[in-house]
BATIZA-155265 format. One record per residue (C-alpha): residue number from 1; residue in three letters; y, z, x. Coordinates in steps of 0.2 Angstrom, whole numbers, plus 2048, in hexadecimal, padded with zeros to 3 digits. Layout:
N
+-----+---------+-----+-----+-----+
| num | residuo |   y |   z |   x |
+-----+---------+-----+-----+-----+
| NUM |     ALA |   Y |   Z |   X |
...
+-----+---------+-----+-----+-----+
// end
This chain:
403
+-----+---------+-----+-----+-----+
| num | residuo |   y |   z |   x |
+-----+---------+-----+-----+-----+
|   1 |     MET | A98 | 68C | 814 |
|   2 |     ALA | A8C | 67E | 816 |
|   3 |     ILE | A90 | 66D | 80F |
|   4 |     GLU | A84 | 65F | 80D |
|   5 |     VAL | A88 | 64D | 812 |
|   6 |     LYS | A7F | 641 | 807 |
|   7 |     VAL | A7D | 62E | 807 |
|   8 |     PRO | A89 | 626 | 7FB |
|   9 |     VAL | A83 | 620 | 7EA |
|  10 |     LEU | A7C | 60E | 7ED |
|  11 |     PRO | A7D | 601 | 7E0 |
|  12 |     GLU | A6E | 5FB | 7D7 |
|  13 |     SER | A6C | 5EC | 7E2 |
|  14 |     VAL | A6B | 5F6 | 7F2 |
|  15 |     SER | A5C | 602 | 7F3 |
|  16 |     ASP | A5E | 60A | 803 |
|  17 |     ALA | A69 | 60A | 813 |
|  18 |     THR | A66 | 60B | 826 |
|  19 |     ILE | A6F | 617 | 831 |
|  20 |     ALA | A78 | 60B | 83D |
|  21 |     SER | A81 | 618 | 848 |
|  22 |     TRP | A87 | 62A | 849 |
|  23 |     HIS | A98 | 62D | 84F |
|  24 |     LYS | A96 | 640 | 850 |
|  25 |     LYS | A88 | 64B | 857 |
|  26 |     ALA | A82 | 65C | 851 |
|  27 |     GLY | A8F | 669 | 856 |
|  28 |     ASP | A9E | 65E | 856 |
|  29 |     ALA | AAD | 663 | 84C |
|  30 |     VAL | AB1 | 657 | 83E |
|  31 |     LYS | AC1 | 654 | 833 |
|  32 |     ARG | AC1 | 650 | 821 |
|  33 |     ASP | AC0 | 63D | 81E |
|  34 |     GLU | ABB | 63A | 830 |
|  35 |     ASN | AAD | 62D | 831 |
|  36 |     LEU | A9C | 636 | 836 |
|  37 |     LEU | A90 | 627 | 836 |
|  38 |     ASP | A8E | 615 | 831 |
|  39 |     LEU | A81 | 60F | 824 |
|  40 |     GLU | A7B | 5FD | 824 |
|  41 |     THR | A76 | 5F6 | 813 |
|  42 |     ASP | A70 | 5E5 | 80F |
|  43 |     LYS | A82 | 5E0 | 80C |
|  44 |     VAL | A8E | 5EB | 814 |
|  45 |     VAL | A91 | 5F9 | 821 |
|  46 |     LEU | A96 | 609 | 818 |
|  47 |     GLU | A9F | 617 | 821 |
|  48 |     VAL | A9B | 629 | 81C |
|  49 |     PRO | AAA | 635 | 81E |
|  50 |     SER | AA9 | 647 | 820 |
|  51 |     PRO | AAD | 650 | 810 |
|  52 |     VAL | AB5 | 65F | 818 |
|  53 |     ASP | ABC | 666 | 828 |
|  54 |     GLY | AAF | 670 | 832 |
|  55 |     VAL | AA0 | 66D | 83F |
|  56 |     LEU | A92 | 661 | 83D |
|  57 |     LYS | A84 | 66E | 83C |
|  58 |     GLU | A75 | 663 | 83A |
|  59 |     ILE | A70 | 651 | 83A |
|  60 |     LYS | A60 | 64D | 830 |
|  61 |     PHE | A5E | 63B | 834 |
|  62 |     LYS | A60 | 631 | 844 |
|  63 |     GLU | A66 | 620 | 847 |
|  64 |     GLY | A5B | 612 | 840 |
|  65 |     ASP | A54 | 61D | 833 |
|  66 |     THR | A54 | 617 | 821 |
|  67 |     VAL | A5C | 622 | 813 |
|  68 |     THR | A5E | 620 | 801 |
|  69 |     SER | A6C | 624 | 7F4 |
|  70 |     GLN | A72 | 636 | 7F4 |
|  71 |     GLN | A66 | 63B | 801 |
|  72 |     VAL | A6D | 64A | 80C |
|  73 |     ILE | A6F | 643 | 81E |
|  74 |     ALA | A79 | 651 | 826 |
|  75 |     VAL | A80 | 663 | 823 |
|  76 |     ILE | A92 | 668 | 828 |
|  77 |     GLU | A97 | 67B | 82A |
|  78 |     GLU | AA8 | 67B | 821 |
|  79 |     GLY | AB6 | 683 | 82A |
|  80 |     ALA | AAC | 686 | 83A |
|  81 |     ALA | AB3 | 683 | 84B |
|  82 |     ALA | AA9 | 67A | 859 |
|  83 |     ALA | AA1 | 685 | 865 |
|  84 |     PRO | AAA | 685 | 876 |
|  85 |     SER | AA0 | 67D | 884 |
|  86 |     ALA | A97 | 68A | 88F |
|  87 |     GLU | A9F | 68C | 8A0 |
|  88 |     ALA | A96 | 692 | 8B0 |
|  89 |     PRO | A9B | 6A4 | 8B5 |
|  90 |     LYS | AA8 | 6A4 | 8C2 |
|  91 |     PRO | AA4 | 6AE | 8D2 |
|  92 |     ALA | AAD | 6BF | 8D5 |
|  93 |     ALA | ABC | 6BE | 8E0 |
|  94 |     GLY | AB7 | 6BF | 8F3 |
|  95 |     ALA | AA4 | 6BC | 8EF |
|  96 |     GLU | AA3 | 6AE | 8FA |
|  97 |     GLU | AAA | 6B8 | 909 |
|  98 |     VAL | A9F | 6C6 | 906 |
|  99 |     MET | A8F | 6BC | 906 |
| 100 |     PRO | A89 | 6B7 | 918 |
| 101 |     LYS | A8B | 6A5 | 91B |
| 102 |     ASP | A79 | 6A2 | 921 |
| 103 |     LYS | A73 | 6AA | 911 |
| 104 |     ALA | A7E | 6A0 | 906 |
| 105 |     ALA | A78 | 690 | 90F |
| 106 |     ALA | A66 | 695 | 90C |
| 107 |     LEU | A69 | 698 | 8FA |
| 108 |     HIS | A72 | 687 | 8F8 |
| 109 |     ALA | A63 | 67E | 900 |
| 110 |     ALA | A57 | 687 | 8F5 |
| 111 |     ALA | A60 | 684 | 8E5 |
| 112 |     PRO | A57 | 676 | 8DB |
| 113 |     ALA | A61 | 666 | 8D8 |
| 114 |     SER | A69 | 666 | 8C7 |
| 115 |     THR | A5E | 65D | 8BA |
| 116 |     THR | A6C | 65A | 8AD |
| 117 |     PRO | A71 | 648 | 8AD |
| 118 |     ALA | A83 | 643 | 8B0 |
| 119 |     PRO | A8C | 63E | 8A0 |
| 120 |     VAL | A8E | 62B | 89E |
| 121 |     GLY | A95 | 620 | 891 |
| 122 |     GLY | AA1 | 62B | 887 |
| 123 |     ASP | AA3 | 61E | 879 |
| 124 |     LEU | A90 | 61C | 876 |
| 125 |     PRO | A86 | 623 | 868 |
| 126 |     PRO | A7F | 634 | 86C |
| 127 |     GLY | A6D | 62E | 86D |
| 128 |     ALA | A72 | 61F | 878 |
| 129 |     ARG | A7D | 62B | 883 |
| 130 |     PHE | A6E | 637 | 886 |
| 131 |     THR | A62 | 629 | 889 |
| 132 |     ALA | A6D | 620 | 896 |
| 133 |     ALA | A70 | 631 | 89F |
| 134 |     THR | A5D | 636 | 8A0 |
| 135 |     SER | A58 | 624 | 8A5 |
| 136 |     GLY | A65 | 621 | 8B2 |
| 137 |     VAL | A6C | 612 | 8A9 |
| 138 |     ASN | A7E | 60D | 8AB |
| 139 |     PRO | A83 | 608 | 899 |
| 140 |     ALA | A90 | 5FB | 8A0 |
| 141 |     GLU | A81 | 5F1 | 8A6 |
| 142 |     VAL | A79 | 5F0 | 895 |
| 143 |     ALA | A7D | 5E3 | 888 |
| 144 |     GLY | A80 | 5EB | 877 |
| 145 |     THR | A78 | 5E5 | 867 |
| 146 |     GLY | A80 | 5F2 | 85C |
| 147 |     ARG | A90 | 5F2 | 851 |
| 148 |     ARG | A9E | 5E9 | 85A |
| 149 |     GLY | A93 | 5E8 | 869 |
| 150 |     MET | A90 | 5FA | 86B |
| 151 |     VAL | A81 | 5FF | 876 |
| 152 |     THR | A73 | 607 | 86C |
| 153 |     LYS | A65 | 613 | 872 |
| 154 |     GLU | A59 | 604 | 870 |
| 155 |     ASP | A64 | 5F9 | 87B |
| 156 |     ILE | A63 | 607 | 889 |
| 157 |     VAL | A50 | 609 | 887 |
| 158 |     ASN | A4D | 5F6 | 887 |
| 159 |     TYR | A58 | 5F4 | 896 |
| 160 |     ALA | A50 | 603 | 8A0 |
| 161 |     SER | A3E | 5FB | 89C |
| 162 |     GLY | A43 | 5EA | 8A2 |
| 163 |     LYS | A42 | 5E2 | 890 |
| 164 |     THR | A54 | 5DC | 891 |
| 165 |     ALA | A5E | 5D4 | 89F |
| 166 |     GLY | A6E | 5DE | 89B |
| 167 |     VAL | A80 | 5D7 | 89D |
| 168 |     ALA | A7E | 5CE | 8AD |
| 169 |     GLY | A6E | 5C5 | 8A7 |
| 170 |     GLY | A62 | 5BC | 8B2 |
| 171 |     ALA | A5B | 5AB | 8B6 |
| 172 |     ARG | A51 | 5AB | 8A5 |
| 173 |     PRO | A57 | 5BA | 89B |
| 174 |     GLU | A4F | 5BD | 88A |
| 175 |     GLU | A53 | 5CB | 87D |
| 176 |     ARG | A4A | 5D0 | 86D |
| 177 |     VAL | A56 | 5D8 | 860 |
| 178 |     PRO | A51 | 5DC | 84F |
| 179 |     MET | A5B | 5D5 | 841 |
| 180 |     THR | A68 | 5E0 | 839 |
| 181 |     ARG | A65 | 5E4 | 826 |
| 182 |     MET | A74 | 5D8 | 822 |
| 183 |     ARG | A6D | 5CA | 82C |
| 184 |     ALA | A5C | 5CC | 825 |
| 185 |     ARG | A63 | 5CC | 813 |
| 186 |     ILE | A6D | 5BC | 817 |
| 187 |     ALA | A5D | 5B4 | 81D |
| 188 |     GLU | A53 | 5BA | 80D |
| 189 |     ARG | A61 | 5B3 | 801 |
| 190 |     LEU | A62 | 5A2 | 80A |
| 191 |     MET | A4F | 5A0 | 809 |
| 192 |     GLN | A50 | 5A5 | 7F7 |
| 193 |     SER | A5D | 598 | 7F4 |
| 194 |     LYS | A53 | 58A | 7FD |
| 195 |     ASN | A43 | 58F | 7F4 |
| 196 |     SER | A49 | 592 | 7E2 |
| 197 |     ILE | A56 | 585 | 7DE |
| 198 |     ALA | A56 | 572 | 7DF |
| 199 |     MET | A65 | 570 | 7EB |
| 200 |     LEU | A6E | 560 | 7EE |
| 201 |     THR | A7F | 55D | 7F7 |
| 202 |     SER | A8C | 550 | 7F3 |
| 203 |     PHE | A9B | 54B | 7FE |
| 204 |     ASN | AAC | 545 | 7FD |
| 205 |     GLU | ABC | 544 | 808 |
| 206 |     VAL | ACD | 54A | 805 |
| 207 |     ASN | ADE | 544 | 80C |
| 208 |     LEU | AE8 | 554 | 80F |
| 209 |     ALA | AF8 | 54C | 814 |
| 210 |     LYS | B02 | 552 | 805 |
| 211 |     VAL | AFA | 564 | 806 |
| 212 |     MET | B00 | 565 | 819 |
| 213 |     GLU | B11 | 55E | 815 |
| 214 |     MET | B13 | 56B | 807 |
| 215 |     ARG | B0D | 579 | 812 |
| 216 |     LYS | B19 | 573 | 820 |
| 217 |     GLU | B28 | 572 | 814 |
| 218 |     LEU | B25 | 582 | 80B |
| 219 |     GLN | B1D | 58D | 818 |
| 220 |     ASP | B2D | 597 | 81D |
| 221 |     ASP | B33 | 59A | 80B |
| 222 |     PHE | B21 | 59F | 806 |
| 223 |     VAL | B20 | 5AC | 814 |
| 224 |     LYS | B31 | 5B3 | 810 |
| 225 |     THR | B2D | 5B4 | 7FE |
| 226 |     HIS | B1B | 5BB | 7FE |
| 227 |     GLY | B19 | 5C2 | 810 |
| 228 |     ILE | B0A | 5B7 | 814 |
| 229 |     LYS | B07 | 5A6 | 81A |
| 230 |     LEU | B01 | 597 | 80F |
| 231 |     GLY | AF0 | 591 | 815 |
| 232 |     PHE | AE4 | 584 | 810 |
| 233 |     MET | AD8 | 58F | 808 |
| 234 |     SER | AE3 | 594 | 7F9 |
| 235 |     PHE | AE5 | 581 | 7F5 |
| 236 |     PHE | AD2 | 57F | 7F5 |
| 237 |     ALA | ACF | 58F | 7EB |
| 238 |     LYS | ADC | 58A | 7DE |
| 239 |     ALA | AD5 | 579 | 7DD |
| 240 |     ALA | AC4 | 57F | 7DB |
| 241 |     ALA | AC9 | 58C | 7CD |
| 242 |     ASN | AD1 | 57E | 7C4 |
| 243 |     ALA | AC2 | 572 | 7C6 |
| 244 |     LEU | AB6 | 580 | 7C0 |
| 245 |     GLN | AC0 | 582 | 7B0 |
| 246 |     ARG | ABE | 56F | 7AD |
| 247 |     HIS | AAC | 56E | 7B2 |
| 248 |     PRO | AA4 | 57E | 7AC |
| 249 |     ILE | A92 | 579 | 7B1 |
| 250 |     VAL | A97 | 57B | 7C3 |
| 251 |     ASN | A9D | 58D | 7C0 |
| 252 |     ALA | A8D | 591 | 7B6 |
| 253 |     SER | A7D | 59A | 7BC |
| 254 |     VAL | A6A | 59A | 7B8 |
| 255 |     ASP | A62 | 5A9 | 7B0 |
| 256 |     GLY | A50 | 5A5 | 7AC |
| 257 |     ASN | A50 | 598 | 79F |
| 258 |     ASP | A62 | 59B | 79B |
| 259 |     VAL | A73 | 594 | 7A2 |
| 260 |     ILE | A81 | 5A0 | 7A3 |
| 261 |     TYR | A92 | 599 | 7A2 |
| 262 |     HIS | AA0 | 5A3 | 7AA |
| 263 |     GLY | AB1 | 5A2 | 7A2 |
| 264 |     TYR | ABA | 5A8 | 7B2 |
| 265 |     ALA | ABA | 5A2 | 7C4 |
| 266 |     ASP | AB4 | 5B0 | 7D0 |
| 267 |     ILE | AB4 | 5A7 | 7E0 |
| 268 |     SER | AAA | 5AE | 7EF |
| 269 |     ILE | AB3 | 5AA | 800 |
| 270 |     ALA | AA8 | 5A9 | 80F |
| 271 |     VAL | AAE | 5B4 | 81D |
| 272 |     SER | AA5 | 5B4 | 82E |
| 273 |     THR | AA3 | 5C5 | 836 |
| 274 |     ASP | A9A | 5CC | 846 |
| 275 |     LYS | A8B | 5D1 | 83B |
| 276 |     GLY | A8A | 5C1 | 831 |
| 277 |     LEU | A92 | 5B7 | 823 |
| 278 |     VAL | A99 | 5C1 | 814 |
| 279 |     THR | AA0 | 5BA | 804 |
| 280 |     PRO | AAD | 5C6 | 7FC |
| 281 |     VAL | AB2 | 5C1 | 7EA |
| 282 |     LEU | AC4 | 5BC | 7E4 |
| 283 |     ARG | AC3 | 5BF | 7D2 |
| 284 |     ASN | ACC | 5B5 | 7C4 |
| 285 |     VAL | AD3 | 5A8 | 7D0 |
| 286 |     GLU | AD7 | 59D | 7C2 |
| 287 |     ARG | AE5 | 5AA | 7BE |
| 288 |     MET | AEB | 5AD | 7D0 |
| 289 |     GLY | AFA | 5A5 | 7D8 |
| 290 |     PHE | AF9 | 59E | 7EA |
| 291 |     ALA | B01 | 5AE | 7F2 |
| 292 |     GLU | AF4 | 5B9 | 7E9 |
| 293 |     ILE | AE6 | 5AE | 7EF |
| 294 |     GLU | AEC | 5AE | 801 |
| 295 |     GLN | AEF | 5C1 | 801 |
| 296 |     GLY | ADE | 5C4 | 7F9 |
| 297 |     ILE | AD5 | 5BA | 807 |
| 298 |     ALA | ADF | 5C2 | 815 |
| 299 |     ASP | ADB | 5D3 | 80E |
| 300 |     TYR | AC8 | 5CF | 80E |
| 301 |     ALA | AC9 | 5C7 | 81F |
| 302 |     LYS | AD0 | 5D7 | 826 |
| 303 |     LYS | AC4 | 5E2 | 81D |
| 304 |     ALA | AB5 | 5D7 | 823 |
| 305 |     ARG | ABB | 5D8 | 835 |
| 306 |     ASP | ABD | 5EB | 834 |
| 307 |     GLY | AAD | 5EE | 82B |
| 308 |     LYS | AB6 | 5F5 | 81C |
| 309 |     LEU | AAF | 5E9 | 80E |
| 310 |     GLY | AA7 | 5F3 | 800 |
| 311 |     LEU | A99 | 5EE | 7F5 |
| 312 |     ASP | AA4 | 5EA | 7E6 |
| 313 |     ASP | AAD | 5DD | 7F1 |
| 314 |     LEU | A9D | 5D3 | 7F3 |
| 315 |     GLN | A96 | 5D5 | 7E1 |
| 316 |     GLY | A97 | 5C7 | 7D5 |
| 317 |     GLY | A9F | 5B6 | 7D8 |
| 318 |     THR | A9C | 5A6 | 7CE |
| 319 |     PHE | AA0 | 599 | 7DC |
| 320 |     THR | AA2 | 599 | 7EF |
| 321 |     ILE | AAD | 591 | 7FB |
| 322 |     THR | AA9 | 590 | 80E |
| 323 |     ASN | AB3 | 589 | 81C |
| 324 |     GLY | AA9 | 583 | 82B |
| 325 |     GLY | AB8 | 579 | 831 |
| 326 |     THR | ABF | 589 | 839 |
| 327 |     PHE | AB1 | 587 | 846 |
| 328 |     GLY | AB3 | 574 | 847 |
| 329 |     SER | AA6 | 56E | 83B |
| 330 |     LEU | AA9 | 55D | 835 |
| 331 |     MET | A9B | 55C | 828 |
| 332 |     SER | A8E | 568 | 821 |
| 333 |     THR | A82 | 56B | 812 |
| 334 |     PRO | A86 | 57E | 80D |
| 335 |     ILE | A79 | 588 | 805 |
| 336 |     VAL | A7C | 58E | 7F3 |
| 337 |     ASN | A7D | 5A1 | 7F1 |
| 338 |     PRO | A72 | 5A6 | 7E2 |
| 339 |     PRO | A74 | 5A9 | 7D4 |
| 340 |     GLN | A83 | 59E | 7D6 |
| 341 |     SER | A80 | 58B | 7D3 |
| 342 |     ALA | A8C | 583 | 7DF |
| 343 |     ILE | A95 | 585 | 7F0 |
| 344 |     LEU | AA4 | 57B | 7F7 |
| 345 |     GLY | AA4 | 578 | 809 |
| 346 |     MET | AB5 | 574 | 812 |
| 347 |     HIS | AB5 | 56C | 824 |
| 348 |     ALA | AC0 | 568 | 832 |
| 349 |     ILE | AD0 | 55E | 82F |
| 350 |     LYS | ACF | 54E | 83A |
| 351 |     GLU | ADC | 540 | 83C |
| 352 |     ARG | AD3 | 530 | 836 |
| 353 |     ALA | AD7 | 51E | 832 |
| 354 |     ILE | AD7 | 51B | 820 |
| 355 |     VAL | ADD | 50C | 815 |
| 356 |     GLU | AEC | 511 | 809 |
| 357 |     ASN | AF5 | 504 | 7FF |
| 358 |     GLY | AED | 4F6 | 80A |
| 359 |     GLN | AF3 | 4FE | 81A |
| 360 |     VAL | AE9 | 507 | 827 |
| 361 |     ILE | AF0 | 518 | 82B |
| 362 |     ALA | AEB | 528 | 833 |
| 363 |     ALA | AE9 | 536 | 827 |
| 364 |     PRO | AE3 | 549 | 829 |
| 365 |     MET | AD2 | 547 | 820 |
| 366 |     MET | AC5 | 554 | 81C |
| 367 |     TYR | AB3 | 552 | 816 |
| 368 |     ILE | AAF | 55D | 807 |
| 369 |     ALA | A9D | 561 | 802 |
| 370 |     LEU | A96 | 569 | 7F1 |
| 371 |     SER | A85 | 570 | 7F2 |
| 372 |     TYR | A7E | 573 | 7E0 |
| 373 |     ASP | A6F | 578 | 7D6 |
| 374 |     HIS | A69 | 568 | 7CF |
| 375 |     ARG | A5F | 571 | 7C2 |
| 376 |     ILE | A6F | 573 | 7B8 |
| 377 |     ILE | A7C | 569 | 7C1 |
| 378 |     ASP | A7A | 556 | 7C0 |
| 379 |     GLY | A80 | 54A | 7CE |
| 380 |     LYS | A8E | 544 | 7C2 |
| 381 |     ASP | A94 | 556 | 7BF |
| 382 |     ALA | A94 | 559 | 7D2 |
| 383 |     VAL | A9D | 549 | 7D6 |
| 384 |     LEU | AAA | 54B | 7C8 |
| 385 |     PHE | AAD | 55D | 7CF |
| 386 |     LEU | AB0 | 557 | 7E0 |
| 387 |     VAL | ABC | 549 | 7DA |
| 388 |     ASP | AC6 | 555 | 7D0 |
| 389 |     ILE | AC8 | 560 | 7E0 |
| 390 |     LYS | ACD | 550 | 7EA |
| 391 |     ASN | ADA | 54B | 7DD |
| 392 |     GLN | AE2 | 55C | 7DD |
| 393 |     LEU | AE3 | 55E | 7F0 |
| 394 |     GLU | AEA | 54C | 7F2 |
| 395 |     ASN | AF7 | 550 | 7E4 |
| 396 |     PRO | AFB | 562 | 7E6 |
| 397 |     HIS | B0A | 561 | 7DB |
| 398 |     ARG | AFF | 55D | 7CD |
| 399 |     MET | AF4 | 56C | 7D1 |
| 400 |     LEU | B03 | 578 | 7D1 |
| 401 |     LEU | B08 | 571 | 7C0 |
| 402 |     GLY | AF6 | 574 | 7B9 |
| 403 |     MET | AF2 | 562 | 7B7 |
+-----+---------+-----+-----+-----+
// end
């Protein structure tokens, strides 16, 4: 029985998808729920599993093709078995002895050389594997631009034509690689943000000595109780959620000539991946405990690394937190993620000399930045919001008591 494989239903905000890579080729046996191909959308990479056990009978679109929701992309013959590979017929016993040696030698000399390319790159996509074999290119010498560094058909073609320098490179290597859909979408949204809102950034600094002391004191008990480490992000997320409740304009968004106030804190946490920055959403952070926040962030980080983030994970969000400090950034001006109106930037923690109670001491300090839409958020609101976060982080016991 022939079973059609269709593109999953895409949400309204995603009109189409691009076939990033096929993991099977026509004639291969497939199992139910086995991943057949990867579809790249503007936001995430989707896996398309096989609906049944059988054989992949037909592939209707190749890698790089654009497909739409519910479009048939392949056909599987349910319950069929893959055809055994053809084997060369074996000579009858004693045939070599019967044939004269001089005739055998002549036949061997007259036989044309095999034109079938030797198989190379077993882990390559089918198109890349065939192209590498026919063009005589060793895939190990080619720099991959596909998912997780996979060598694609285009990489093989470019390398064979001399357009790219390969893994070894050269004195002045150059490489032209088209943007992925996700990177192109990120670029589009960033330009939309810069061109459509009046963005301004305010700064402050936070002494994290008490937060670090609390983490050190309670870390072992926290891990034993909740099975996850207590990080810095949960402090910032909780402080932001509390501050958003007290300064609702920072949690609002613009819709035409209206301002929409959100009575909940759905915080987007920026996560870096190989394909670009994604912002999965922690929902109702104002109701979450520290352990729930840490677990939510850890789950999203793992899903992002494995390419398992779903579209629902990225939808919505009323405020964003990004942490450039993990890469060593001391200060930055993060860009607001529309339709949100503000984003909080965390940075590297550095021991700096500060004056406290008339004494110069060394303290673990962090610069924090709030970029905001000045159309609805005044400088006063932004500064008070940052001061609120600063006060909570410098007095974490008050934050735990909801003060």
